[in-house]
C-alpha positions as CSV (number, residue, x, y, z in Angstrom):
1,M,16.6,8.1,14.5
2,T,15.1,4.9,15.9
3,N,16.3,1.3,15.5
4,A,13.4,-1.1,13.5
5,T,13.5,-4.5,12.5
6,V,12.2,-5.4,9.1
7,L,10.7,-8.5,8.5
8,Y,9.9,-10.2,5.1
9,K,9.2,-13.3,3.2
10,K,11.4,-13.9,0.2
11,K,10.3,-15.4,-3.0
12,D,11.9,-18.6,-2.2
13,G,9.3,-19.0,1.0
14,K,12.0,-18.1,3.5
15,C,11.7,-15.2,6.0
16,T,14.3,-12.9,7.0
17,Q,15.0,-10.4,9.9
18,D,16.5,-7.5,8.9
19,P,17.9,-4.8,11.8
20,S,17.8,-1.3,10.5
21,L,17.7,2.6,11.1
22,L,15.0,5.1,10.3
23,R,16.3,8.7,10.1
24,Q,14.2,11.8,9.7
25,E,14.9,15.2,10.1
26,F,12.9,17.3,12.8
27,V,13.0,21.0,12.1
28,G,11.2,23.6,14.1
29,N,8.3,21.3,15.8
30,E,7.6,18.9,13.2
31,F,9.2,16.3,11.1
32,V,9.9,17.1,7.5
33,A,9.9,15.0,4.3
34,P,9.7,11.1,4.5
35,G,12.4,9.3,6.4
36,E,15.1,7.5,4.9
37,W,16.0,3.9,5.7
38,A,19.7,3.4,6.5
39,L,20.7,-0.3,6.1
40,L,22.9,-1.2,8.7
41,V,26.4,-3.7,8.4
42,N,24.2,-5.9,10.8
43,E,23.8,-9.2,9.9
44,K,20.3,-10.4,8.4
45,Y,18.8,-13.6,9.9
46,E,17.0,-16.1,8.5
47,I,13.8,-16.8,11.0
48,P,10.6,-19.1,10.8
49,C,8.0,-17.6,9.1
50,E,5.8,-18.6,11.8
51,K,7.7,-16.7,14.7
52,A,7.7,-13.7,12.2
53,G,3.6,-14.0,11.7
54,L,4.3,-13.9,7.7
């Protein structure tokens, strides 16, 4: 598992920072299947799009 922050621009032009978690199974010596995003119950934050590089 790893923490990730997803930044995206919505249709209304506002940008959001969304803390998330990526989970991927590791079997033997390799990762298997695509990972699964688990959206945490953490709050999403509106941020300036310039700060997000969007």
